[in-house]
C-alpha positions as CSV (number, residue, x, y, z in Angstrom):
1,M,-26.3,23.5,-36.9
2,L,-23.0,22.2,-38.4
3,L,-21.0,23.7,-35.6
4,L,-23.3,21.9,-33.0
5,L,-22.8,18.6,-34.8
6,L,-19.1,19.1,-34.9
7,L,-19.1,19.9,-31.2
8,L,-21.1,16.9,-30.4
9,L,-18.7,14.7,-32.4
10,L,-15.8,16.2,-30.6
11,L,-17.4,15.5,-27.3
12,L,-18.1,12.0,-28.3
13,L,-14.5,11.5,-29.4
14,L,-13.3,12.9,-26.1
15,L,-15.6,10.6,-24.2
16,L,-14.4,7.6,-26.2
17,L,-10.8,8.6,-25.5
18,L,-11.5,8.9,-21.8
19,L,-13.2,5.5,-21.8
20,L,-10.2,4.0,-23.5
21,L,-7.8,5.6,-21.1
22,L,-9.9,4.3,-18.2
23,L,-9.9,0.8,-19.7
24,L,-6.1,0.9,-20.1
25,L,-5.7,2.1,-16.6
26,L,-7.9,-0.7,-15.3
27,L,-5.9,-3.2,-17.4
28,L,-2.7,-1.9,-16.0
29,L,-4.0,-2.2,-12.4
30,L,-5.2,-5.7,-13.1
31,L,-1.8,-6.6,-14.4
32,L,-0.1,-5.1,-11.4
33,L,-2.4,-7.0,-9.1
34,L,-1.6,-10.2,-10.9
35,L,2.1,-9.6,-10.7
36,L,1.8,-8.8,-7.0
37,L,-0.2,-12.0,-6.4
38,L,2.4,-14.0,-8.4
39,L,5.2,-12.5,-6.3
40,L,3.4,-13.3,-3.1
41,L,2.8,-16.8,-4.2
42,L,6.4,-17.2,-5.1
43,L,7.5,-15.9,-1.7
44,L,5.1,-18.2,0.0
45,L,6.4,-21.1,-1.9
46,L,10.0,-20.2,-1.1
47,L,9.1,-19.8,2.6
48,L,7.4,-23.1,2.7
49,H,10.2,-24.8,0.9
50,H,12.7,-23.2,3.2
51,H,10.7,-24.2,6.2
52,H,10.4,-27.8,5.0
53,H,14.1,-27.9,4.3
54,H,14.9,-26.6,7.7
55,H,12.5,-29.1,9.3
56,H,14.2,-31.9,7.4
57,R,17.6,-30.8,8.6
58,C,16.3,-30.7,12.1
59,S,15.0,-34.2,12.1
60,Q,18.1,-35.7,10.7
């Protein structure tokens, strides 16, 4: 009986750890996605700015 209880506890602990790991992974993925989005936005902004600048130079 005690052994069974211990085993159950161990299983629960393992499950919890797995869940935590999964959560961490998800968080990391989210962070990466956010970073990528930010980078993309920055690139877009730069491109737009460059284009605008170029256009301005053209019209002069």
